[in-house]
KEKE-3310 file (N, C-alpha, C; in steps of 0.2 Angstrom, whole numbers, plus 5000, padded with zeros to 4 digits):
npx = (5048:5048:5033:5035:5044:5036:5026:5034:5037:5024:5022:5032:5027:5014:5019:5025:5011:5006:5014:5011:4995:4991:4998:4990:4976:4973:4979:4969:4957:4960:4961:4949:4940:4942:4950:4962:4976:4992:5006:5014:5014:5020:5032:5026:5022:5037:5039:5029:5037:5050:5047:5043:5053:5062:5054:5059:5072:5070:5062:5073:5083:5077:5068:5070:5067:5054:5057:5048:5036:5039:5036:5024:5017:5025:5019:5005:5009:5014:5001:4996:5004:5005:4992:4990:4998:4993:4980:4983:4991:4980:4970:4981:4984:4980:4966:4965:4969:4959:4949:4961:4969:4985:4990:4989:4996:5009:5013:5011:5020:5031:5032:5036:5048:5053:5051:5059:5072:5070:5069:5083:5089:5088:5088:5099:5111:5108:5103:5093:5088:5076:5077:5071:5057:5057:5047:5045:5055:5063:5056:5044:5041:5033:5030:5025:5027:5045:5058:5053:5050:5043:5044:5041:5038:5036:5023:5013:5014:5006:4995:4992:4990:4980:4970:4969:4963:4950:4947:4947:4935:4924:4925:4920:4906:4900:4896:4892:4899:4907:4896:4894:4907:4905:4895:4898:4910:4900:4891:4896:4888:4873:4875:4881:4870:4862:4866:4876:4892:4904:4920:4924:4921:4931:4943:4946:4944:4954:4965:4964:4969:4983:4984:4984:4996:5006:5006:5007:5021:5027:5024:5034:5046:5051:5053:5065:5076:5077:5078:5078:5073:5066:5051:5048:5052:5040:5028:5024:5021:5012:5002:4999:4993:4980:4976:4975:4965:4954:4948:4938:4936:4937:4937:4945:4957:4961:4962:4971:4982:4985:4987:4995:5008:5010:5013:5024:5034:5034:5037:5052:5056:5059:5064:5075:5078:5074:5066:5056:5049:5046:5040:5027:5021:5019:5010:4999:4997:4992:4979:4972:4970:4958:4950:4948:4945:4949:4952:4941:4931:4918:4902:4900:4891:4900:4898)
npy = (5142:5142:5146:5141:5128:5123:5117:5112:5099:5095:5092:5082:5072:5069:5063:5051:5047:5042:5030:5022:5022:5017:5005:5000:5001:4989:4978:4982:4978:4963:4960:4962:4957:4945:4939:4935:4934:4942:4940:4943:4953:4966:4960:4960:4974:4976:4970:4976:4986:4983:4979:4991:4997:4986:4991:5004:4999:4994:4999:5012:5004:4999:5010:5024:5036:5037:5038:5050:5043:5032:5029:5032:5018:5009:5009:5005:4991:4988:4986:4978:4965:4962:4962:4949:4941:4938:4934:4920:4917:4917:4906:4896:4894:4902:4900:4888:4887:4898:4903:4897:4906:4906:4897:4903:4915:4910:4904:4913:4920:4913:4914:4928:4926:4917:4925:4937:4929:4929:4939:4946:4937:4938:4951:4956:4959:4970:4988:4997:5009:5020:5031:5047:5055:5066:5079:5077:5081:5092:5106:5113:5129:5141:5156:5166:5156:5161:5152:5138:5124:5109:5095:5091:5077:5072:5078:5073:5059:5059:5066:5055:5043:5050:5049:5034:5032:5036:5030:5017:5018:5023:5011:5002:5008:5013:5002:4987:4975:4982:4982:4969:4963:4971:4964:4950:4954:4957:4946:4933:4918:4921:4928:4919:4912:4922:4919:4926:4923:4918:4913:4918:4933:4933:4928:4940:4950:4949:4948:4962:4967:4964:4969:4983:4985:4983:4997:5003:5000:5006:5018:5021:5020:5032:5040:5031:5020:5001:4986:4967:4965:4978:4978:4972:4982:4991:4982:4980:4992:4996:4985:4990:5001:4998:4991:4999:5010:5003:4987:4982:4996:5010:5022:5023:5019:5026:5037:5034:5031:5044:5051:5041:5045:5059:5061:5051:5059:5073:5068:5064:5073:5080:5069:5054:5042:5030:5031:5035:5029:5020:5029:5033:5018:5015:5024:5020:5009:5013:5021:5008:5003:5008:5008:4994:4989:4997:5015:5020:5008:4997:4991:4973:4958:4943:4925)
npz = (5076:5060:5046:5036:5036:5043:5034:5025:5033:5036:5021:5021:5029:5021:5010:5016:5019:5007:5004:5014:5014:4999:5003:5012:5010:5000:5011:5019:5012:5010:5020:5030:5022:5021:5032:5032:5035:5026:5026:5015:5009:5010:5001:4989:4986:4984:4972:4962:4962:4958:4947:4938:4939:4930:4920:4916:4914:4899:4891:4891:4883:4871:4867:4871:4866:4871:4886:4895:4897:4903:4915:4919:4911:4918:4931:4926:4923:4933:4943:4935:4936:4949:4952:4944:4948:4962:4962:4957:4966:4976:4971:4972:4983:4995:4996:5001:5015:5022:5036:5046:5050:5058:5048:5037:5041:5040:5031:5021:5027:5025:5009:5006:5012:5001:4992:4990:4992:4976:4970:4976:4967:4956:4952:4958:4974:4978:4980:4970:4957:4950:4934:4937:4927:4917:4917:4931:4937:4947:4958:4963:4967:4978:4976:4986:4996:5002:5000:5001:4995:4985:4979:4964:4960:4971:4974:4961:4966:4979:4974:4964:4974:4982:4968:4966:4981:4980:4968:4973:4983:4974:4967:4979:4983:4974:4961:4956:4959:4970:4979:4981:4987:5000:5004:5008:5015:5027:5029:5024:5023:5022:5010:5001:5001:4996:4979:4977:4971:4980:4982:4969:4972:4984:4977:4968:4974:4983:4973:4972:4981:4980:4968:4973:4980:4973:4965:4977:4975:4966:4964:4977:4971:4965:4979:4985:4983:4979:4987:4989:5003:5004:5004:5018:5026:5027:5028:5042:5049:5039:5043:5057:5052:5047:5058:5067:5061:5060:5053:5045:5037:5027:5024:5039:5037:5028:5037:5046:5039:5036:5048:5055:5045:5047:5061:5061:5054:5058:5072:5071:5066:5081:5088:5086:5074:5077:5090:5088:5079:5091:5099:5090:5090:5103:5108:5098:5103:5116:5112:5105:5116:5123:5113:5104:5093:5084:5079:5069:5068:5061:5062:5059:5056:5058:5051)
capx = (5046:5043:5029:5040:5046:5028:5023:5039:5036:5016:5023:5035:5021:5010:5024:5023:5006:5006:5015:5005:4988:4993:4998:4984:4970:4974:4979:4963:4951:4959:4960:4943:4935:4943:4953:4971:4984:4998:5014:5020:5012:5026:5034:5021:5026:5044:5038:5026:5044:5054:5043:5044:5063:5061:5050:5063:5077:5067:5063:5080:5086:5072:5065:5074:5064:5049:5056:5044:5029:5039:5032:5017:5017:5027:5012:5002:5010:5016:4996:4993:5007:5006:4986:4989:5000:4987:4975:4988:4991:4971:4968:4986:4986:4977:4960:4965:4969:4954:4949:4965:4976:4992:4992:4990:5002:5017:5012:5013:5029:5038:5034:5039:5055:5054:5051:5065:5077:5071:5073:5087:5094:5085:5090:5104:5107:5110:5097:5091:5083:5075:5077:5065:5055:5060:5043:5044:5061:5062:5053:5037:5043:5026:5032:5020:5032:5051:5063:5052:5051:5038:5048:5037:5038:5032:5018:5013:5013:5002:4989:4989:4989:4972:4967:4969:4958:4943:4945:4945:4928:4920:4924:4915:4902:4897:4899:4889:4905:4908:4892:4894:4912:4904:4890:4904:4912:4896:4887:4897:4884:4869:4878:4882:4862:4858:4866:4884:4899:4908:4924:4924:4922:4937:4948:4946:4945:4963:4970:4963:4973:4988:4985:4985:5001:5008:5005:5013:5028:5029:5027:5042:5055:5050:5055:5069:5079:5073:5081:5076:5068:5061:5044:5047:5053:5033:5024:5023:5017:5006:4997:4997:4988:4975:4973:4971:4962:4949:4948:4933:4933:4941:4940:4948:4961:4964:4963:4976:4990:4988:4989:5002:5012:5013:5015:5032:5037:5034:5043:5058:5059:5062:5066:5079:5070:5068:5062:5050:5044:5042:5032:5021:5018:5016:5002:4993:4994:4988:4973:4968:4968:4953:4944:4951:4942:4951:4948:4933:4928:4914:4898:4898:4890:4900:4895)
capy = (5135:5146:5144:5137:5126:5116:5116:5106:5094:5091:5088:5076:5068:5066:5057:5046:5044:5038:5024:5019:5023:5012:4999:4999:4998:4982:4975:4981:4975:4958:4955:4965:4952:4936:4938:4933:4940:4938:4943:4943:4960:4968:4958:4964:4982:4977:4966:4983:4990:4980:4979:4998:4997:4984:4995:5008:4995:4990:5010:5015:5001:4999:5014:5029:5043:5038:5039:5055:5040:5025:5029:5029:5013:5007:5009:5001:4986:4986:4984:4971:4961:4960:4959:4942:4937:4938:4931:4915:4914:4915:4901:4890:4893:4904:4895:4880:4889:4901:4902:4895:4912:4905:4892:4906:4919:4906:4903:4918:4923:4909:4915:4931:4925:4916:4930:4938:4929:4928:4946:4944:4932:4942:4959:4955:4960:4980:4993:4999:5017:5020:5038:5052:5058:5075:5083:5076:5083:5099:5105:5118:5134:5145:5163:5165:5154:5160:5146:5132:5119:5104:5089:5088:5068:5068:5081:5069:5051:5061:5066:5047:5042:5052:5046:5028:5029:5040:5026:5011:5020:5023:5002:4998:5010:5014:4998:4982:4972:4983:4977:4962:4963:4972:4959:4945:4958:4961:4942:4927:4914:4925:4930:4916:4909:4925:4919:4928:4919:4922:4911:4922:4937:4931:4928:4945:4956:4948:4951:4967:4970:4963:4977:4992:4985:4986:5003:5008:4999:5009:5024:5020:5021:5040:5040:5031:5013:4997:4982:4962:4968:4981:4978:4971:4989:4995:4979:4980:5000:4996:4981:4995:5007:4993:4991:5007:5014:4998:4984:4984:5006:5010:5028:5023:5016:5034:5043:5032:5032:5052:5052:5040:5048:5064:5058:5052:5065:5077:5065:5061:5079:5081:5064:5050:5038:5024:5034:5039:5025:5017:5033:5030:5011:5016:5028:5017:5003:5016:5020:5001:5000:5010:5007:4989:4990:5003:5021:5020:5001:4996:4986:4968:4953:4936:4918)
capz = (5069:5054:5043:5030:5040:5045:5028:5024:5040:5034:5016:5020:5033:5015:5005:5017:5017:4998:5002:5017:5012:4996:5005:5018:5006:4998:5015:5024:5009:5009:5028:5031:5019:5020:5039:5028:5036:5021:5029:5010:5006:5007:4995:4982:4985:4979:4965:4961:4962:4951:4938:4936:4938:4924:4913:4915:4907:4892:4889:4891:4879:4867:4868:4874:4864:4875:4892:4897:4899:4906:4924:4917:4910:4924:4938:4924:4923:4942:4945:4932:4939:4954:4951:4940:4955:4968:4959:4956:4974:4979:4968:4971:4990:5001:4997:5004:5022:5025:5042:5047:5051:5060:5044:5033:5042:5042:5026:5019:5030:5018:5004:5006:5009:4994:4983:4993:4988:4970:4971:4976:4963:4947:4951:4962:4981:4980:4979:4963:4957:4942:4935:4937:4921:4913:4917:4935:4940:4951:4963:4963:4975:4978:4978:4993:5003:4999:5004:5001:4988:4985:4973:4958:4960:4977:4972:4958:4970:4983:4968:4963:4981:4982:4964:4968:4985:4976:4964:4976:4987:4968:4968:4984:4984:4968:4959:4958:4961:4976:4983:4981:4990:5007:5005:5009:5021:5032:5030:5019:5022:5017:5004:4995:4999:4989:4975:4977:4972:4986:4979:4965:4978:4987:4972:4962:4980:4986:4967:4969:4986:4978:4965:4974:4985:4967:4963:4982:4975:4959:4968:4980:4966:4966:4985:4986:4980:4980:4986:4991:5010:5006:5008:5025:5029:5026:5030:5048:5048:5037:5048:5063:5048:5046:5064:5071:5059:5060:5048:5040:5038:5021:5030:5044:5034:5025:5039:5051:5036:5036:5055:5057:5041:5049:5066:5059:5050:5065:5077:5066:5068:5087:5090:5083:5071:5081:5094:5083:5077:5095:5102:5088:5092:5111:5106:5094:5110:5121:5108:5104:5124:5124:5107:5100:5087:5079:5079:5065:5067:5059:5064:5054:5057:5057:5053)
cpx = (5041:5039:5030:5041:5039:5025:5027:5038:5030:5018:5025:5030:5018:5015:5025:5017:5002:5007:5011:4999:4988:4992:4993:4978:4970:4974:4972:4958:4951:4959:4952:4938:4934:4947:4960:4974:4990:5002:5019:5018:5016:5031:5031:5022:5033:5041:5035:5034:5049:5052:5043:5051:5066:5059:5057:5069:5075:5065:5068:5083:5082:5069:5066:5072:5057:5048:5050:5039:5031:5037:5025:5013:5020:5023:5008:5002:5012:5009:4995:4998:5007:4997:4985:4992:4996:4982:4978:4987:4985:4973:4974:4985:4980:4969:4959:4965:4966:4953:4954:4971:4982:4995:4994:4995:5010:5018:5015:5020:5034:5041:5034:5045:5058:5055:5058:5071:5077:5073:5079:5092:5093:5088:5096:5105:5106:5103:5097:5085:5083:5076:5070:5062:5054:5053:5039:5050:5059:5059:5049:5039:5039:5031:5029:5025:5041:5052:5059:5050:5047:5041:5040:5037:5033:5021:5014:5013:5007:4993:4988:4988:4979:4967:4965:4964:4951:4942:4941:4936:4926:4918:4920:4907:4899:4896:4894:4894:4905:4902:4891:4900:4910:4896:4892:4905:4907:4891:4890:4890:4877:4869:4877:4873:4860:4861:4874:4890:4907:4916:4927:4926:4929:4943:4951:4949:4953:4967:4970:4969:4980:4990:4989:4992:5008:5010:5008:5019:5032:5029:5032:5047:5054:5053:5062:5070:5075:5076:5076:5071:5064:5055:5043:5048:5045:5030:5020:5019:5011:4999:4994:4993:4983:4972:4971:4967:4952:4949:4945:4932:4939:4942:4945:4953:4965:4965:4968:4983:4990:4989:4997:5009:5016:5015:5024:5036:5038:5040:5050:5062:5062:5063:5070:5075:5069:5065:5056:5045:5041:5040:5027:5018:5018:5011:4998:4991:4989:4978:4969:4967:4961:4947:4950:4950:4944:4948:4940:4930:4921:4908:4897:4895:4894:4899:4899)
cpy = (5140:5141:5139:5131:5118:5113:5111:5099:5091:5088:5084:5069:5065:5062:5050:5040:5040:5034:5019:5015:5015:5006:4996:4997:4992:4977:4975:4977:4966:4956:4958:4960:4945:4933:4933:4939:4937:4945:4945:4949:4963:4967:4961:4970:4980:4975:4972:4989:4990:4979:4985:4999:4993:4986:5000:5007:4996:4997:5013:5011:5001:5007:5023:5036:5043:5037:5043:5050:5032:5026:5028:5022:5007:5005:5004:4995:4984:4983:4977:4965:4957:4958:4950:4937:4934:4934:4922:4911:4912:4908:4896:4891:4894:4902:4890:4883:4896:4899:4897:4898:4911:4901:4898:4912:4916:4905:4907:4923:4919:4910:4921:4931:4920:4920:4936:4936:4926:4933:4949:4941:4935:4950:4959:4959:4968:4980:4997:5006:5017:5029:5040:5054:5062:5079:5081:5080:5091:5098:5112:5122:5141:5152:5167:5165:5154:5155:5139:5128:5113:5100:5087:5081:5067:5072:5076:5063:5057:5063:5059:5042:5042:5049:5039:5026:5033:5032:5020:5012:5021:5013:5001:5002:5013:5009:4992:4975:4973:4982:4972:4961:4964:4967:4954:4949:4955:4952:4935:4923:4917:4928:4926:4911:4914:4926:4922:4922:4921:4920:4916:4929:4938:4933:4934:4950:4954:4949:4957:4971:4971:4970:4983:4989:4987:4992:5006:5006:5004:5016:5025:5022:5028:5043:5039:5022:5008:4990:4975:4962:4974:4984:4976:4977:4993:4990:4978:4988:4999:4992:4985:5001:5003:4993:4996:5010:5009:4994:4983:4992:5008:5019:5028:5021:5024:5038:5040:5031:5038:5052:5049:5044:5054:5066:5056:5055:5072:5074:5063:5069:5081:5075:5060:5046:5032:5026:5037:5035:5022:5023:5031:5024:5013:5020:5026:5009:5008:5017:5013:4998:5000:5009:4999:4988:4994:5008:5022:5013:5004:4991:4982:4960:4946:4931:4913)
cpz = (5065:5049:5037:5033:5040:5040:5026:5027:5036:5028:5016:5025:5024:5009:5008:5018:5011:5001:5007:5017:5006:4997:5010:5015:5004:5003:5019:5018:5010:5019:5031:5028:5020:5027:5037:5031:5031:5023:5021:5007:5005:5002:4987:4981:4980:4973:4962:4958:4956:4946:4934:4934:4929:4918:4910:4910:4902:4889:4885:4883:4872:4865:4869:4871:4868:4882:4897:4898:4901:4911:4924:4918:4915:4931:4934:4925:4929:4945:4942:4933:4943:4956:4950:4946:4960:4967:4958:4963:4979:4977:4971:4983:4996:5001:5001:5011:5026:5033:5047:5047:5053:5053:5038:5033:5041:5035:5020:5020:5026:5012:5003:5008:5005:4990:4986:4989:4978:4968:4969:4969:4957:4947:4957:4968:4983:4978:4971:4962:4948:4943:4936:4931:4921:4917:4925:4938:4944:4955:4962:4968:4971:4981:4984:4997:4999:5003:5003:4995:4990:4980:4968:4958:4965:4976:4969:4961:4975:4980:4965:4967:4982:4975:4964:4974:4983:4971:4969:4980:4981:4968:4971:4986:4980:4963:4961:4962:4969:4983:4985:4986:4998:5008:5009:5016:5027:5033:5024:5019:5019:5013:4998:4994:4995:4982:4971:4976:4975:4984:4973:4968:4977:4982:4969:4967:4982:4982:4968:4973:4984:4976:4968:4979:4978:4964:4969:4979:4969:4961:4972:4977:4966:4972:4986:4983:4984:4982:4988:4999:5009:5007:5016:5029:5031:5030:5038:5050:5045:5039:5053:5059:5051:5053:5069:5068:5060:5052:5044:5036:5033:5022:5035:5042:5033:5030:5046:5045:5038:5043:5056:5051:5044:5055:5068:5057:5054:5070:5076:5067:5073:5089:5085:5078:5074:5087:5093:5083:5084:5099:5097:5090:5100:5111:5103:5100:5114:5117:5107:5111:5126:5120:5103:5094:5081:5081:5075:5063:5066:5061:5059:5058:5054:5057:5051)
residu = (UNK:UNK:UNK:UNK:UNK:UNK:UNK:UNK:UNK:UNK:UNK:UNK:UNK:UNK:UNK:UNK:UNK:UNK:UNK:UNK:UNK:UNK:UNK:UNK:UNK:UNK:UNK:UNK:UNK:UNK:UNK:UNK:UNK:UNK:UNK:UNK:UNK:UNK:UNK:UNK:UNK:UNK:UNK:UNK:UNK:UNK:UNK:UNK:UNK:UNK:UNK:UNK:UNK:UNK:UNK:UNK:UNK:UNK:UNK:UNK:UNK:UNK:UNK:UNK:UNK:UNK:UNK:UNK:UNK:UNK:UNK:UNK:UNK:UNK:UNK:UNK:UNK:UNK:UNK:UNK:UNK:UNK:UNK:UNK:UNK:UNK:UNK:UNK:UNK:UNK:UNK:UNK:UNK:UNK:UNK:UNK:UNK:UNK:UNK:UNK:UNK:UNK:UNK:UNK:UNK:UNK:UNK:UNK:UNK:UNK:UNK:UNK:UNK:UNK:UNK:UNK:UNK:UNK:UNK:UNK:UNK:UNK:UNK:UNK:UNK:UNK:UNK:UNK:UNK:UNK:UNK:UNK:UNK:UNK:UNK:UNK:UNK:UNK:UNK:UNK:UNK:UNK:UNK:UNK:UNK:UNK:UNK:UNK:UNK:UNK:UNK:UNK:UNK:UNK:UNK:UNK:UNK:UNK:UNK:UNK:UNK:UNK:UNK:UNK:UNK:UNK:UNK:UNK:UNK:UNK:UNK:UNK:UNK:UNK:UNK:UNK:UNK:UNK:UNK:UNK:UNK:UNK:UNK:UNK:UNK:UNK:UNK:UNK:UNK:UNK:UNK:UNK:UNK:UNK:UNK:UNK:UNK:UNK:UNK:UNK:UNK:UNK:UNK:UNK:UNK:UNK:UNK:UNK:UNK:UNK:UNK:UNK:UNK:UNK:UNK:UNK:UNK:UNK:UNK:UNK:UNK:UNK:UNK:UNK:UNK:UNK:UNK:UNK:UNK:UNK:UNK:UNK:UNK:UNK:UNK:UNK:UNK:UNK:UNK:UNK:UNK:UNK:UNK:UNK:UNK:UNK:UNK:UNK:UNK:UNK:UNK:UNK:UNK:UNK:UNK:UNK:UNK:UNK:UNK:UNK:UNK:UNK:UNK:UNK:UNK:UNK:UNK:UNK:UNK:UNK:UNK:UNK:UNK:UNK:UNK:UNK:UNK:UNK:UNK:UNK:UNK:UNK:UNK:UNK:UNK:UNK:UNK:UNK:UNK:UNK:UNK:UNK:UNK:UNK:UNK:UNK:UNK:UNK:UNK:UNK:UNK:UNK:UNK)
# end
């Protein structure tokens, strides 16, 4: 195997990592804080993708001269729309199902089916794609690696994923709001006794997790087309990433997404797609057998 092929496979793994980490960060925050199994998380990703698609249509029709910035606007709108939807979802449904994981899972699974039908009715059953902005077209071909080329759109998405991950880290570990989130995660009863509005923390944190899924969906439009069931193709992988890395560990989620993304790329290079996924799942099962709380699980106190 040449060095160029090695770099290209590693780069393909990074491309998958971007979607997994953006999806998993939101799910890890929600699952770790509230223990909510949100089966509609994949549809929130699709919602972000469709929001970006609608933004592209709007710019094409009314602002064709500004098509160069539509993707940046689409990312912001994808976050805003899914954040608002997540806030309404938590206030209208999820808050009544806390400490009832099976009911929460069934309710969100039903919601995912409803959202799929809504997407199919509004945008049609066929997959849709968005145009690549001019400044992200083409590829970077380093002179010291003849024959290797790296698409600019994927480089941008990788940079976006790293930027968002760093932003989530700053929010959780460098702000007062992050301190409240971590306090509620560690001990909800004592946090409430200390004056923290735990219901407000739950609502805004759930909305933040949904917003991150929206950004993942917006990024996904640069990699592939979007359909009504696109989210379901990634939600299982996202749960695997969260559990494999450790539910309450932000670092574990990022490391797990990177490892699974790279394994998926390399296994698909040597095996078929279905065998690659089966091999990854088997490896995850073996690891969880010895470390059931995940590779980077943190110690928390639940009451």
